[in-house]
C-alpha positions as CSV (number, residue, x, y, z in Angstrom):
1,M,128.8,45.2,4.7
2,K,130.2,48.7,5.0
3,K,129.4,51.2,8.0
4,N,128.3,54.3,7.5
5,I,130.7,57.0,9.1
6,A,129.5,60.7,9.7
7,L,132.9,62.8,9.7
8,V,132.4,66.0,11.1
9,A,134.3,69.1,10.6
10,G,133.9,72.9,10.6
11,G,132.8,74.4,14.0
12,Y,131.8,77.8,15.4
13,S,135.4,79.0,16.4
14,G,138.7,80.4,14.4
15,E,139.9,77.2,13.9
16,Y,137.4,76.3,11.3
17,V,139.8,76.3,8.4
18,I,142.1,74.2,10.3
19,S,139.3,71.9,11.0
20,V,138.3,71.6,7.2
21,Q,141.8,70.9,6.5
22,S,142.2,67.9,9.0
23,A,139.0,66.6,7.5
24,V,140.7,66.4,4.4
25,T,143.3,64.3,5.8
26,I,141.1,62.1,7.5
27,E,138.6,61.4,4.6
28,N,141.3,61.0,2.4
29,N,142.7,58.1,4.8
30,L,139.6,56.1,5.7
31,D,139.4,52.7,4.2
32,S,136.6,53.1,1.4
33,S,136.1,49.5,1.2
34,K,135.4,49.3,4.9
35,Y,133.6,52.6,5.7
36,S,131.0,55.0,3.8
37,V,132.1,58.2,4.6
38,Y,129.8,61.0,4.5
39,K,131.4,64.4,5.8
40,I,129.2,66.9,7.7
41,I,130.6,70.6,7.8
42,I,128.9,71.9,11.2
43,T,128.4,75.8,11.4
44,K,126.2,78.0,13.6
45,E,124.1,78.3,10.4
46,S,123.6,74.6,9.4
47,W,124.9,71.0,9.9
48,S,124.8,70.0,6.4
49,Y,126.3,67.1,3.7
50,T,127.3,68.1,0.5
51,G,127.0,64.8,-2.0
52,A,128.9,63.9,-5.0
53,D,126.2,65.8,-7.3
54,G,126.6,69.1,-5.4
55,K,123.1,68.5,-3.8
56,V,123.0,69.8,-0.1
57,A,121.1,67.7,2.7
58,E,120.5,69.1,6.0
59,V,121.0,66.8,9.2
60,D,118.0,65.9,11.0
61,K,119.5,66.7,14.8
62,N,116.6,64.8,16.3
63,D,118.4,61.9,15.6
64,F,121.5,62.7,13.5
65,S,120.4,61.0,10.5
66,L,120.7,62.2,6.6
67,T,117.9,61.5,4.1
68,L,119.3,61.0,1.0
69,N,117.3,60.1,-1.9
70,G,114.6,59.2,0.2
71,N,116.9,56.9,2.1
72,K,117.5,57.8,5.7
73,I,121.3,57.3,6.6
74,R,121.9,56.4,10.2
75,F,125.5,56.5,11.6
76,D,127.6,53.6,12.7
77,A,130.2,56.1,14.2
78,V,131.5,59.6,14.4
79,F,135.0,60.7,13.6
80,I,135.2,64.1,15.3
81,G,137.6,66.4,13.3
82,I,136.4,69.7,15.0
83,H,138.9,72.1,16.8
84,G,137.6,74.3,19.3
85,T,133.8,74.5,20.1
86,P,131.4,72.6,19.5
87,G,133.8,69.7,18.5
88,E,136.4,69.9,21.3
89,D,134.7,71.3,24.3
90,G,132.4,68.6,25.2
91,R,129.3,69.9,23.6
92,L,129.0,67.5,20.8
93,Q,130.2,64.6,22.6
94,G,127.1,65.4,25.2
95,Y,124.8,65.2,22.2
96,F,126.0,62.2,21.0
97,E,126.6,60.6,24.5
98,M,122.6,61.4,24.8
99,L,121.9,59.7,21.4
100,G,124.0,56.4,21.6
101,I,126.1,57.0,18.9
102,P,129.8,56.1,19.3
103,F,132.4,59.2,18.5
104,T,136.5,59.1,18.2
105,S,137.0,61.3,20.9
106,C,136.8,61.6,24.9
107,G,133.5,61.9,26.5
108,M,132.0,65.1,27.2
109,V,133.1,65.6,30.7
110,T,136.6,64.9,29.7
111,S,136.6,67.5,27.0
112,A,135.1,70.2,28.6
113,L,137.4,70.2,31.3
114,T,140.7,69.4,29.1
115,F,139.4,72.2,26.6
116,N,139.6,74.9,29.8
117,K,143.4,75.5,30.6
118,S,142.9,76.6,33.9
119,Y,140.5,74.1,35.3
120,C,142.8,72.0,33.5
121,N,146.1,72.8,35.0
122,K,144.5,72.7,38.6
123,V,143.2,69.3,38.3
124,V,146.7,68.2,36.6
125,A,148.6,70.0,39.3
126,A,146.4,68.1,42.1
127,L,147.3,64.6,40.5
128,E,151.1,65.3,41.6
129,V,151.9,63.7,37.9
130,V,154.1,66.8,36.3
131,N,155.0,70.4,37.3
132,V,152.7,73.0,36.2
133,S,154.0,76.4,36.0
134,K,152.3,79.1,38.3
135,S,148.9,80.3,37.0
136,L,146.2,83.0,37.4
137,H,142.5,82.7,36.2
138,I,141.0,85.7,35.2
139,F,137.3,86.7,33.8
140,R,136.1,89.7,31.8
141,E,132.9,90.1,34.0
142,Q,134.7,90.1,37.3
143,P,137.6,92.9,38.3
144,Y,141.1,92.2,38.1
145,N,144.3,94.4,38.8
146,T,147.3,94.1,36.6
147,A,149.4,95.3,39.8
148,D,148.2,92.2,41.8
149,I,148.9,90.2,38.6
150,L,152.1,91.3,38.7
151,Q,152.9,90.9,42.6
152,Q,151.8,87.5,42.2
153,L,153.1,86.0,39.1
154,R,157.1,86.8,37.6
155,L,157.7,88.3,34.2
156,P,157.6,87.1,31.3
157,V,154.3,85.5,31.4
158,F,152.0,84.2,28.8
159,V,148.4,85.6,28.6
160,K,145.7,83.2,26.3
161,P,142.0,82.3,26.2
162,A,141.3,79.8,28.5
163,E,139.2,78.0,25.9
164,G,141.0,78.4,22.8
165,G,143.3,76.7,20.5
166,S,146.1,77.2,17.8
167,S,147.3,80.0,19.8
168,I,145.0,82.8,18.7
169,G,144.8,85.3,21.2
170,M,148.1,84.4,23.0
171,S,150.7,86.9,23.6
172,K,153.9,86.5,25.8
173,V,154.3,89.4,28.0
174,K,157.7,90.8,29.3
175,T,157.1,93.9,30.4
176,A,154.3,95.5,32.9
177,E,153.5,97.5,30.2
178,E,152.6,94.9,27.8
179,L,150.4,93.1,29.9
180,Q,146.9,94.9,29.9
181,P,147.3,95.0,25.8
182,A,147.5,91.4,26.0
183,I,144.8,90.7,28.5
184,D,142.5,92.9,26.1
185,K,143.7,90.8,22.7
186,A,143.2,87.1,24.9
187,F,139.6,88.5,26.4
188,N,138.4,89.1,22.3
189,E,138.6,85.5,22.0
190,D,137.2,84.6,25.4
191,C,135.5,86.0,28.4
192,Q,138.2,84.0,30.7
193,I,141.9,83.9,30.4
194,L,144.8,82.3,31.6
195,I,148.2,84.0,32.7
196,E,151.1,81.8,33.4
197,E,154.6,82.1,34.4
198,F,156.9,81.4,31.4
199,I,159.4,78.0,31.7
200,K,162.0,78.5,29.5
201,G,163.1,75.0,28.0
202,R,162.4,72.5,25.4
203,E,159.0,71.9,24.1
204,L,158.1,68.2,23.8
205,T,154.7,66.9,22.3
206,M,153.4,63.4,22.2
207,G,150.2,61.4,21.1
208,L,148.7,58.4,22.5
209,Y,145.7,56.4,22.1
210,R,144.0,53.2,23.5
211,S,143.4,50.1,21.7
212,A,142.1,46.9,22.8
213,G,142.6,47.9,26.7
214,V,146.3,49.1,26.3
215,I,147.6,52.7,25.9
216,T,150.3,53.2,22.9
217,T,152.3,56.4,22.8
218,L,153.9,57.4,19.8
219,P,157.2,59.0,18.9
220,I,157.6,62.4,20.8
221,T,158.1,65.5,18.9
222,E,160.3,68.5,19.6
223,V,158.7,71.9,18.3
224,V,161.5,74.5,17.9
225,S,160.1,77.7,16.5
226,S,162.1,80.9,15.1
227,K,159.1,83.0,16.7
228,E,159.3,83.6,20.7
229,F,156.6,81.0,21.3
230,F,154.6,78.3,19.1
231,D,151.9,80.8,17.9
232,Y,149.4,80.3,15.1
233,E,151.8,81.6,12.4
234,A,154.5,79.1,13.9
235,K,152.2,76.5,13.6
236,Y,150.7,76.9,10.2
237,T,153.2,78.6,8.0
238,P,155.9,76.1,6.7
239,G,159.7,76.8,7.5
240,V,158.6,78.9,10.6
241,S,159.1,75.9,13.1
242,N,160.8,72.8,12.7
243,E,159.1,69.9,14.1
244,I,161.6,67.1,14.9
245,T,160.1,63.8,15.1
246,P,161.5,61.2,16.9
247,A,162.5,64.3,19.2
248,P,166.6,63.9,20.0
249,V,166.3,63.7,23.9
250,D,167.7,61.1,26.2
251,E,165.8,58.1,26.9
252,D,165.3,59.2,30.8
253,I,163.7,62.1,29.3
254,A,161.8,60.5,26.9
255,R,160.5,58.1,29.8
256,Q,159.1,60.8,31.9
257,V,157.0,62.2,28.9
258,R,155.7,58.7,28.3
259,E,155.0,58.0,31.5
260,A,153.3,61.5,32.8
261,S,150.9,61.0,29.5
262,T,149.9,57.8,30.5
263,I,149.0,58.5,33.7
264,L,147.3,61.7,32.8
265,Y,145.3,59.6,29.8
266,N,144.0,57.2,32.5
267,K,143.5,59.7,35.1
268,L,141.5,62.1,33.3
269,N,139.8,59.1,31.3
270,C,140.7,60.1,28.0
271,K,139.4,58.2,24.7
272,G,140.9,58.1,21.3
273,I,143.7,60.1,20.0
274,V,145.1,62.8,22.7
275,R,148.4,64.9,22.6
276,V,150.2,66.2,25.6
277,D,152.2,68.9,25.5
278,F,155.4,69.5,27.7
279,I,158.1,72.2,28.6
280,Y,161.4,70.5,29.8
281,E,163.4,72.7,31.8
282,E,166.8,72.0,31.1
283,S,168.6,74.1,33.9
284,S,166.2,72.2,36.8
285,G,165.5,68.9,34.7
286,K,162.2,69.2,35.7
287,L,158.9,68.3,33.4
288,Y,156.1,71.0,33.1
289,F,152.6,70.3,31.5
290,L,151.6,72.6,29.2
291,E,148.5,71.2,28.0
292,I,146.2,68.4,26.9
293,N,144.5,68.3,23.2
294,T,141.9,66.3,22.8
295,M,141.5,67.0,19.2
296,P,145.2,67.0,17.6
297,G,145.2,68.3,14.4
298,Q,145.3,65.9,11.3
299,S,146.6,67.8,8.0
300,E,149.0,66.1,6.6
301,N,152.1,68.0,8.2
302,S,150.2,68.0,11.7
303,L,152.3,66.6,14.6
304,V,150.4,63.4,15.1
305,P,150.1,62.6,11.5
306,Q,154.1,63.1,11.5
307,Q,154.5,60.7,14.8
308,V,151.9,57.8,13.2
309,R,154.1,57.7,10.4
310,A,157.3,57.7,12.6
311,A,156.0,54.9,13.9
312,G,155.7,53.1,11.4
313,K,152.2,53.2,10.7
314,T,149.8,54.3,8.0
315,L,147.3,57.0,8.3
316,Q,144.4,54.6,7.0
317,E,145.7,51.7,9.6
318,F,145.8,54.6,12.2
319,Y,142.2,56.1,11.3
320,G,140.5,52.4,11.2
321,L,142.0,51.6,14.5
322,L,140.5,54.8,16.3
323,L,137.0,54.0,14.5
324,E,136.9,50.1,15.5
325,E,138.2,51.1,18.8
326,S,135.1,54.1,19.4
327,M,132.6,51.4,18.3
328,K,133.4,48.3,20.7
């Protein structure tokens, strides 16, 4: 008998469009002989499913069910495809945990922690698994002084929303005069921001997941951007960045990435597919942590689908594995 799967997409953030693109890839690669998939679009105004006949049905949030043609549809699992709030920051995870419905991503606490770049950096630094760039965490409603910031951090620095993705609201600051405009830009996206020292090096990223108690690491990707950094345009405009999978790195560097990622996956109690981003500083030979993405993009050309294919797997196999693992 087919299992009913809710594929949730959309969300409340600027990553809505990316989420919808991810959902298209996921839906196209879920085995229709095993799963009945209901794509549910979540916005601030509604949680709804649009049937093949064009009829729109609202989700009953009391038990996360749908009623279609008089039949109540309950779900065996939820495939979360939302980037940003509320699907990546722990809010939906907490809701599904209370309802006892399995889902494909990390749990509420892990999702909330990793979504906040500054708090996550503090925890990762304390684990002493990988280097973390020096940084400051400031809040819109609390006083701050740019001169004090520049005394504590050396330029250049990155200024980014503490809770946000796709590099929206992010700036690279090279001079003192650029700092305040960059802070203002980030505060337009979030009420708290992270300011961290720039580390010059190679950007390496790797997906990993757990299945049958074993963590599997995917091939590493090196991101080479023609822009100052891997911003929104570089991520989603063809030709602006070059993503090389597998990354052309020495085995010693690859081993460091795999080992650090695996330890972080375990220590942070991750579940499902997670992508960990690093900078390898060639001048020092040190590996620096950038961030953990617990809801990595799944559009056809996104990094994780590239890595899945490079590993010799199909997306249908991969997504089926994630769903079955979530329902154990």
